C-alpha positions as MATLAB code, in Angstrom:
seq = 'MTTIGKLTVTTQGEREVQVTRTFDAPRHLVFEALTTPALLRRWLLGPPGWTMTECEMDPKPGGAYRYAWRHTDGQTMGMRGVCTEVVPPQRLVATEHFDEPWYPGEALVSQTLAERDGRTTLTMIIRYDSRETRDMVLKTPMATGMAAGYDRLDELLASNAPVVAGKGV';
ca = [
       0.050    0.048   -0.216;
       1.233    3.311   -0.892;
      -0.244    6.581    0.745;
       0.717   10.169   -0.566;
      -0.973   12.765    1.169;
      -4.885   11.790    1.448;
      -4.464    8.921   -1.700;
      -4.301    5.454   -0.809;
      -3.197    3.015   -3.612;
      -3.212   -0.490   -3.483;
      -3.073   -4.012   -5.510;
      -6.319   -5.983   -5.864;
      -6.535   -9.352   -7.490;
      -4.167   -9.908  -10.063;
      -4.525   -6.941  -12.325;
      -5.774   -4.311  -10.603;
      -5.032   -1.064   -8.459;
      -7.134   -0.018   -6.016;
      -7.152    4.189   -5.604;
      -9.059    5.899   -2.850;
      -9.207    9.482   -1.857;
     -11.881   11.399    0.285;
     -13.439   14.981   -0.610;
     -14.786   16.909    2.058;
     -17.593   17.899   -0.790;
     -21.001   15.742   -1.506;
     -20.750   13.621   -4.157;
     -22.617   15.398   -6.571;
     -20.320   18.069   -6.609;
     -17.480   15.858   -7.023;
     -19.087   13.493  -10.059;
     -19.568   17.200  -11.916;
     -15.808   17.594  -11.502;
     -15.236   14.524  -13.031;
     -17.311   14.969  -16.031;
     -17.293   18.949  -17.029;
     -14.327   19.829  -19.282;
     -14.477   23.230  -17.954;
     -13.610   22.127  -14.753;
     -11.859   19.472  -15.559;
      -9.229   21.657  -16.944;
      -8.745   23.419  -13.489;
      -7.859   20.336  -11.224;
      -6.632   17.419  -13.792;
      -3.168   18.459  -14.175;
      -0.668   16.193  -11.928;
       2.402   17.782  -10.758;
       3.552   21.151  -10.971;
       4.596   22.100  -14.408;
       1.713   20.612  -16.337;
      -1.276   22.277  -18.515;
      -4.062   21.018  -20.072;
      -3.684   21.465  -23.954;
      -7.246   19.540  -24.787;
     -10.054   18.474  -22.328;
     -13.181   16.856  -24.081;
     -15.868   14.792  -22.263;
     -19.220   13.584  -23.029;
     -20.262   11.589  -20.076;
     -22.733    9.247  -21.332;
     -22.654    5.234  -22.092;
     -20.557    4.938  -25.234;
     -19.367    8.991  -24.829;
     -15.519    9.533  -25.416;
     -13.356   11.771  -23.942;
      -9.719   12.906  -24.646;
      -7.110   14.621  -22.164;
      -3.759   15.906  -23.405;
      -1.233   17.661  -20.952;
       2.310   20.036  -22.132;
       4.975   20.362  -19.677;
       7.171   23.242  -19.419;
      10.140   21.257  -20.605;
       8.094   20.599  -23.848;
       7.041   16.941  -22.647;
       3.185   15.915  -23.743;
       1.298   13.378  -22.651;
      -2.170   12.492  -24.125;
      -4.876    9.917  -23.455;
      -8.621    9.094  -24.601;
     -11.122    6.517  -24.013;
     -14.962    5.763  -23.961;
     -17.274    5.662  -21.258;
     -18.772    2.184  -20.579;
     -21.307    3.499  -17.823;
     -22.111    6.328  -16.475;
     -24.730    6.649  -13.185;
     -24.854   10.006  -12.034;
     -23.413   10.822   -9.498;
     -22.371    7.682   -8.346;
     -20.433    5.654  -11.056;
     -18.436    6.409  -14.083;
     -16.603    3.627  -15.988;
     -14.290    4.124  -19.486;
     -11.599    2.710  -21.075;
      -8.076    4.481  -20.737;
      -5.661    4.559  -23.813;
      -2.451    6.701  -23.815;
      -1.154    8.201  -26.998;
       2.425    6.840  -26.025;
       2.348    3.571  -25.070;
       4.126    3.926  -21.925;
       2.333    0.794  -20.873;
       1.015   -2.433  -23.258;
      -2.752   -2.308  -23.865;
      -5.725   -0.810  -22.836;
      -7.055   -0.062  -19.096;
     -10.494   -0.100  -17.650;
     -10.968    2.503  -14.854;
     -14.321    1.954  -12.730;
     -15.063    5.340  -10.203;
     -17.376    4.980   -7.813;
     -18.550    7.688   -5.182;
     -20.076    7.019   -2.042;
     -21.280    9.866    0.267;
     -20.993   10.168    4.097;
     -21.877   13.205    5.900;
     -21.564   15.713    3.307;
     -17.922   13.675    2.490;
     -17.395   11.903   -0.857;
     -15.068    9.030   -1.141;
     -13.910    7.957   -4.110;
     -12.712    4.656   -4.799;
     -11.419    4.174   -8.304;
      -9.963    0.375   -9.949;
      -7.621    0.429  -12.692;
      -7.545   -2.771  -14.538;
      -4.672   -3.483  -16.963;
      -4.391   -6.080  -19.513;
      -1.551   -8.207  -17.499;
      -0.096   -8.671  -13.585;
       2.827   -7.400  -15.243;
       1.601   -3.890  -16.484;
      -0.196   -2.910  -13.456;
       3.240   -3.980  -11.798;
       4.861   -1.558  -13.977;
       2.729    0.900  -14.027;
       2.996    0.884  -10.243;
       6.834    1.584  -10.177;
       5.739    5.064  -12.392;
       5.105    8.471  -11.068;
       1.409    7.698  -11.213;
       0.261    8.020   -7.537;
       2.062   11.374   -7.506;
       0.300   12.650  -10.340;
      -2.931   11.817   -9.355;
      -2.538   12.924   -5.796;
      -1.695   16.231   -6.770;
      -4.206   16.257   -9.004;
      -6.925   15.287   -6.281;
      -5.357   17.861   -4.164;
      -5.610   20.420   -6.420;
      -9.942   19.155   -6.703;
     -10.194   19.313   -3.106;
      -9.225   23.160   -3.319;
     -11.624   23.449   -6.407;
     -14.694   21.689   -4.184;
     -13.984   24.169   -1.453;
     -14.260   27.230   -3.298;
     -17.960   26.028   -4.340;
     -16.606   26.643   -8.297;
     -18.798   23.135   -9.456;
     -21.944   24.529   -7.916;
     -22.868   25.885  -11.602;
     -24.511   22.714  -12.044;
     -23.214   21.374  -14.955;
     -22.236   24.489  -16.610;
     -18.677   24.667  -14.960;
     -16.458   27.378  -14.881;
];
C-alpha cells in the first residue's frame, strides 16, 4: 500500500490497482468535477509544470473523452477512452488508452462515489491487461500525479466552483 497525502493506492487481485481519496464535498459536486470539461481543466493537471491542452468529455455510455497535457519542459502526454457506464452521481466507468504506449494495451477505470455526512469517498479501480503491466505502472510516478490533481480538486470543491450545476466555470 502507498499513501501520498490523502490518496491511498493498493493492489487488488492479479491485475488491478485501487485508488481511494475522500473529499469534503457532496458526491454530486465531485461527480460534476469529474465530468465537466471546464472543471476538469482546473484540477486534472498532475504535478506542477503541467497544463491541459485538450479536454473533451461526453459523460454517457458510448461517449468519448480526450485529455492532453504539456509540461514546461516541452514533454507532452495524451489519453483517450470511451465511457462504458455512467450513473450520475455515483459511478463512471471508462476505458483508458495513452497516446504514447508507456504501458501495453488498455485499462478499464471504474470510479465509484460514496457519500457519508457530506463527504465523498472516490474509489477507483484500474484494471490492466496483465499483472506485469499493473506492476510496471506502479513503478511510475502515477500516484504522485494523481495525488497532486486530487489536491487541486479538493481546493476547487472548497471554493464552491462546481455549484454551477453542469455549466462549469
